[in-house]
C-alpha positions as CSV (number, residue, x, y, z in Angstrom):
1,M,3.4,39.5,-48.8
2,N,5.3,35.9,-49.1
3,T,7.8,37.1,-46.6
4,L,4.9,37.7,-44.1
5,R,3.3,34.5,-44.8
6,K,6.4,32.8,-44.4
7,G,7.0,34.5,-40.8
8,Y,3.4,33.4,-39.8
9,L,4.1,30.0,-40.8
10,F,7.3,29.5,-38.8
11,A,5.5,31.1,-35.7
12,L,2.7,28.7,-36.3
13,L,5.2,25.7,-36.4
14,A,6.9,26.8,-33.4
15,V,3.7,26.7,-31.4
16,V,2.2,23.4,-33.1
17,L,5.4,21.2,-33.3
18,P,6.1,21.0,-29.4
19,L,2.5,20.3,-28.9
20,I,2.6,17.4,-31.5
21,A,5.7,16.0,-29.8
22,G,3.8,16.1,-26.6
23,C,1.0,14.2,-27.8
24,T,3.3,11.6,-29.3
25,R,5.5,11.1,-26.4
26,H,3.4,8.1,-25.3
27,S,2.3,5.0,-27.1
28,K,0.2,1.8,-26.3
29,S,3.2,-0.2,-27.2
30,E,4.7,1.1,-23.7
31,Q,3.7,-1.7,-21.3
32,Y,3.8,-1.1,-17.4
33,Y,3.0,-3.6,-15.0
34,L,1.9,-3.5,-11.3
35,V,2.5,-6.9,-9.4
36,A,1.2,-7.5,-6.1
37,T,-0.2,-10.5,-3.8
38,N,-3.8,-10.8,-2.6
39,T,-4.9,-8.8,-5.8
40,A,-8.6,-10.0,-5.1
41,L,-8.8,-7.9,-2.0
42,P,-10.7,-4.5,-2.2
43,Y,-7.2,-2.7,-1.3
44,W,-5.4,-3.8,-4.5
45,K,-8.5,-3.3,-6.6
46,V,-8.1,0.5,-5.6
47,A,-4.7,0.3,-6.3
48,A,-5.1,-1.3,-9.8
49,S,-7.8,1.5,-10.8
50,G,-5.2,4.2,-9.7
51,F,-2.7,2.5,-12.0
52,A,-5.3,2.2,-14.7
53,A,-6.2,5.8,-14.5
54,A,-2.7,7.1,-15.0
55,G,-2.2,4.7,-17.9
56,A,-5.4,6.1,-19.6
57,E,-4.3,9.7,-19.1
58,Y,-0.8,8.8,-20.8
59,G,-2.1,6.6,-23.4
60,V,0.1,3.6,-22.3
61,S,-0.7,0.1,-21.6
62,V,-1.0,-1.3,-18.1
63,D,-1.7,-4.4,-16.5
64,T,-2.0,-5.6,-12.6
65,R,-0.7,-9.1,-12.1
66,G,-0.2,-11.4,-9.3
67,P,-1.9,-14.1,-7.1
68,A,-5.3,-13.6,-5.7
69,G,-4.2,-14.9,-2.4
70,L,-1.2,-13.9,-0.1
71,N,1.5,-16.0,-1.8
72,A,5.0,-14.6,-1.8
73,Q,6.6,-17.3,-4.2
74,A,3.6,-16.9,-6.9
75,E,4.2,-13.2,-6.8
76,V,8.0,-13.7,-7.4
77,D,7.3,-16.1,-10.1
78,E,4.7,-13.5,-11.8
79,F,7.4,-10.6,-11.4
80,K,10.1,-12.9,-13.2
81,A,7.5,-13.7,-16.0
82,M,6.8,-9.8,-16.4
83,V,10.6,-9.2,-16.4
84,A,11.2,-11.4,-19.4
85,R,8.5,-9.4,-21.2
86,K,11.0,-6.4,-21.1
87,P,8.4,-3.7,-20.2
88,A,8.9,-0.1,-19.8
89,G,8.6,-0.3,-16.1
90,I,7.2,-2.3,-13.1
91,L,5.7,-1.3,-9.8
92,V,5.9,-3.9,-7.2
93,Q,4.5,-4.7,-3.6
94,V,7.3,-6.7,-1.8
95,V,5.7,-9.4,0.6
96,N,9.0,-11.2,1.1
97,S,12.0,-9.2,0.5
98,Q,14.4,-12.3,0.8
99,L,12.6,-13.7,-2.2
100,M,12.0,-10.5,-4.1
101,Q,15.4,-8.8,-3.7
102,P,17.4,-10.8,-6.4
103,E,14.6,-10.4,-9.0
104,I,14.3,-6.7,-8.4
105,D,18.1,-6.4,-8.7
106,A,18.1,-8.4,-11.9
107,A,15.4,-6.3,-13.4
108,I,17.3,-3.1,-12.7
109,A,20.4,-4.8,-14.2
110,A,18.3,-5.5,-17.2
111,G,17.6,-1.8,-17.5
112,I,14.0,-2.3,-16.3
113,P,12.8,0.4,-13.9
114,V,11.5,-0.7,-10.7
115,I,9.7,1.2,-7.9
116,T,8.2,-0.7,-4.8
117,I,4.9,0.3,-3.5
118,D,2.9,-0.4,-0.1
119,S,5.6,-2.7,1.2
120,D,9.3,-1.9,0.2
121,S,12.6,-3.9,-0.2
122,P,15.3,-1.3,0.9
123,E,17.9,-3.9,0.6
124,S,17.3,-4.3,-3.2
125,K,18.4,-1.8,-6.1
126,R,14.7,-0.8,-6.6
127,L,14.8,2.9,-7.5
128,Y,12.6,4.1,-4.6
129,F,9.5,3.3,-2.4
130,I,5.9,5.0,-3.0
131,G,3.6,4.2,0.1
132,T,2.5,4.6,3.5
133,N,5.3,5.3,6.5
134,N,4.1,2.3,8.1
135,F,6.1,3.1,11.3
136,E,4.1,6.3,11.8
137,A,0.8,4.2,10.9
138,G,1.6,2.1,13.9
139,K,2.4,5.2,16.0
140,L,-1.0,6.7,14.8
141,G,-2.8,3.5,16.0
142,G,-1.0,3.0,18.8
143,R,-2.0,6.3,20.4
144,R,-5.5,5.6,19.6
145,A,-5.2,2.4,21.5
146,A,-3.8,4.0,24.7
147,A,-6.2,6.7,24.7
148,Q,-9.3,4.3,24.3
149,L,-7.7,1.9,27.1
150,N,-7.0,4.6,29.2
151,G,-3.4,3.5,29.4
152,K,-4.0,-0.2,30.9
153,G,-5.1,-3.5,29.3
154,N,-4.0,-6.4,27.6
155,V,-3.5,-6.2,23.8
156,V,-3.1,-8.9,21.0
157,F,-2.1,-8.5,17.4
158,F,-3.1,-10.2,14.1
159,T,-0.4,-10.0,11.4
160,N,1.9,-11.7,9.0
161,P,5.1,-11.9,10.6
162,G,8.0,-11.2,8.1
163,Q,5.9,-8.9,5.9
164,P,7.9,-5.7,5.8
165,N,5.0,-3.2,6.1
166,L,3.3,-5.2,8.7
167,D,6.2,-5.5,10.7
168,E,6.9,-1.6,10.6
169,R,3.4,-1.1,11.8
170,L,3.9,-3.5,14.8
171,K,7.1,-1.5,15.7
172,G,5.2,1.8,15.4
173,Y,2.5,0.4,18.2
174,Q,5.2,-0.9,20.1
175,D,7.0,2.2,20.2
176,I,3.9,4.0,21.5
177,L,2.6,1.3,24.0
178,E,5.9,0.7,25.7
179,D,5.4,4.2,27.4
180,Y,2.3,2.8,28.9
181,H,3.3,0.7,31.6
182,G,-0.1,-0.5,32.4
183,I,-0.6,-1.8,28.8
184,K,0.6,-5.3,28.2
185,I,1.3,-6.9,24.5
186,V,0.3,-10.5,25.3
187,E,0.7,-12.2,22.0
188,V,1.3,-11.3,18.1
189,F,-0.7,-13.8,16.5
190,D,0.6,-15.1,13.1
191,I,-2.5,-15.6,10.9
192,K,-0.2,-17.5,8.1
193,T,-1.5,-15.5,5.4
194,D,-5.2,-16.6,6.2
195,A,-7.2,-13.6,7.6
196,G,-9.8,-16.1,8.3
197,T,-8.0,-17.7,11.2
198,A,-8.2,-14.4,12.9
199,M,-11.8,-15.0,13.8
200,D,-11.3,-18.4,15.5
201,K,-8.2,-17.1,17.5
202,A,-10.3,-14.0,18.3
203,G,-13.0,-16.4,19.9
204,E,-10.5,-17.9,21.9
205,Y,-9.1,-14.7,23.3
206,L,-12.6,-13.4,23.9
207,E,-13.2,-16.6,26.5
208,R,-10.1,-15.2,28.7
209,K,-11.2,-14.0,32.0
210,G,-9.6,-12.2,34.9
211,P,-6.2,-11.0,34.9
212,A,-5.9,-12.9,31.3
213,R,-8.9,-11.1,29.9
214,I,-7.7,-9.5,26.4
215,D,-8.8,-5.9,26.2
216,A,-7.8,-4.8,22.8
217,F,-7.8,-6.5,19.6
218,I,-5.4,-4.8,17.1
219,C,-5.1,-6.1,13.4
220,L,-2.1,-5.1,11.2
221,D,-3.5,-6.5,7.8
222,S,-6.6,-5.2,5.7
223,R,-9.0,-8.2,6.3
224,S,-8.4,-9.5,9.9
225,G,-10.5,-6.6,11.2
226,A,-13.8,-7.9,9.7
227,N,-13.1,-11.4,10.7
228,V,-12.4,-10.3,14.3
229,A,-15.4,-8.2,14.2
230,E,-17.6,-11.4,13.2
231,A,-16.1,-13.1,16.4
232,F,-17.0,-10.0,18.6
233,K,-20.7,-10.2,17.1
234,R,-21.0,-13.8,17.8
235,R,-20.2,-13.4,21.3
236,N,-21.9,-10.0,22.0
237,A,-18.8,-8.7,22.8
238,T,-19.2,-4.8,23.2
239,D,-16.8,-4.0,25.8
240,R,-13.5,-4.7,23.9
241,L,-11.5,-2.4,21.7
242,L,-10.9,-3.3,18.0
243,I,-8.5,-1.4,15.6
244,A,-8.4,-2.3,12.1
245,M,-6.5,-1.5,8.9
246,D,-7.6,0.0,5.7
247,V,-10.9,1.2,4.3
248,D,-12.9,-1.3,2.5
249,S,-16.7,-1.2,2.6
250,D,-16.9,-4.1,5.1
251,T,-14.7,-2.4,7.5
252,L,-16.3,1.0,7.0
253,K,-19.6,-0.4,7.9
254,L,-18.3,-2.1,11.1
255,V,-16.9,1.2,12.0
256,G,-20.3,2.7,11.7
257,D,-22.1,0.1,13.9
258,G,-19.4,0.5,16.6
259,T,-18.1,-3.0,16.4
260,I,-14.6,-1.6,15.1
261,D,-13.5,1.2,17.0
262,S,-11.4,2.8,14.3
263,T,-9.3,1.8,11.2
264,I,-6.2,3.5,9.7
265,S,-6.8,4.6,6.1
266,Q,-4.1,4.4,3.4
267,K,-3.9,5.7,-0.3
268,P,-3.3,2.7,-2.4
269,Y,-4.9,4.5,-5.4
270,T,-2.4,7.4,-5.0
271,M,0.6,5.0,-4.7
272,A,-0.2,3.2,-8.0
273,F,-1.3,6.5,-9.8
274,L,2.1,8.3,-9.0
275,G,4.0,5.0,-9.5
276,L,3.0,4.8,-13.0
277,K,3.7,8.4,-13.7
278,A,7.1,8.0,-12.2
279,L,8.0,4.9,-14.1
280,D,6.9,6.7,-17.2
281,D,9.2,9.4,-16.6
282,I,12.2,7.3,-15.9
283,H,11.4,5.4,-19.4
284,H,11.4,8.7,-21.2
285,Y,14.1,10.4,-19.5
286,P,16.4,7.4,-18.8
287,V,18.9,7.7,-15.9
288,K,22.2,6.1,-16.5
289,P,23.6,3.8,-14.7
290,L,20.3,2.6,-13.4
291,D,21.7,0.2,-11.0
292,Q,23.9,2.6,-8.9
293,D,23.1,3.4,-5.0
294,Y,21.1,6.2,-5.4
295,A,20.5,6.2,-1.6
296,L,23.8,7.4,-0.8
297,D,24.0,10.1,-3.8
298,P,23.2,13.6,-2.6
299,Y,22.6,14.4,-6.2
300,S,20.2,11.7,-6.9
301,P,17.4,12.2,-9.5
302,F,15.2,10.0,-7.2
303,P,14.0,10.5,-3.9
304,T,14.3,7.3,-1.2
305,F,10.6,7.4,-0.2
306,V,7.6,9.1,-1.2
307,N,4.8,9.0,1.8
308,T,1.5,8.9,0.4
309,G,0.1,9.6,4.1
310,V,-2.4,7.9,6.5
311,A,-5.6,8.9,8.5
312,L,-7.4,7.5,11.4
313,V,-11.0,6.9,10.5
314,D,-13.5,6.6,13.3
315,K,-17.1,7.8,13.7
316,T,-16.4,11.3,13.5
317,N,-15.2,11.3,10.0
318,L,-16.7,8.1,8.6
319,D,-19.4,9.9,6.7
320,A,-16.9,11.9,4.4
321,V,-14.8,8.7,3.7
322,M,-18.1,6.8,2.7
323,K,-19.4,9.6,0.5
324,K,-16.1,9.8,-1.3
325,Q,-16.3,6.1,-1.8
326,R,-19.7,6.2,-3.1
327,S,-18.9,9.0,-5.7
328,V,-16.0,7.0,-7.1
329,N,-17.7,3.7,-7.4
330,Q,-21.0,5.2,-9.0
């Protein structure tokens, strides 16, 4: 009987001990940070919610940090401050790769895993990038613009030149539009980190007549679309094309009323959710050395890029997107 009981005991331990080990893998003492700029924007609040959801699932500590506005140097300073805390890992959006690259490299050298999301720094030693294929996002918008313009018209862009993800979107648009000889890119307007300037500039563009008339207004950042739309409304401009970026509630309402033709949706929640899980895995199963060039390694444990996907949102699929957002926000 004792032998039988011992057998049962060992069998029970064989099942229970791995479960206990799995439960204790994570700890609140593990701290992860998401560092970004424009953290007050709905886009980054969605990303922060994905980061927090993954953190809650794993039982680790997470925090989203960074300036409320678009300030590259302030973001770098925040990143350095978080590195000094020696966290288990950091996700970072890179607004200015020249400024951020040495800080990412220093973090990696210190043994802190760093993954970029939303906007990349491929020159750095970051482990990999999770986010949108921004070149393809631009091509998606370019095909929409070409179709809606019937292959002819003057186009202007609103962007922050030098921001890697926006520059890639612009290249995507250019790649498509250059095949349409009747479409001319007149200007790429620098909003200088202030989406509010887009409204005033859009008003100027709307005053142009004749051959100088602007037919399409394309916004590469997440907030200019609503500001350009306001300029349209003030001048009752219903005969121009406006394509926006991202799916905050203001932008979706403007798609609904027809002021914005369409917008390109990204997945910031997914980026941050997957990013936390990736960092956690690296923390618990360390890869050494951390600072080697994994991009050239055919046996690398890391991908170079995880594409979270994009979609074009217009009136045909708007209701489904808004329904999902309402269900999440309830």
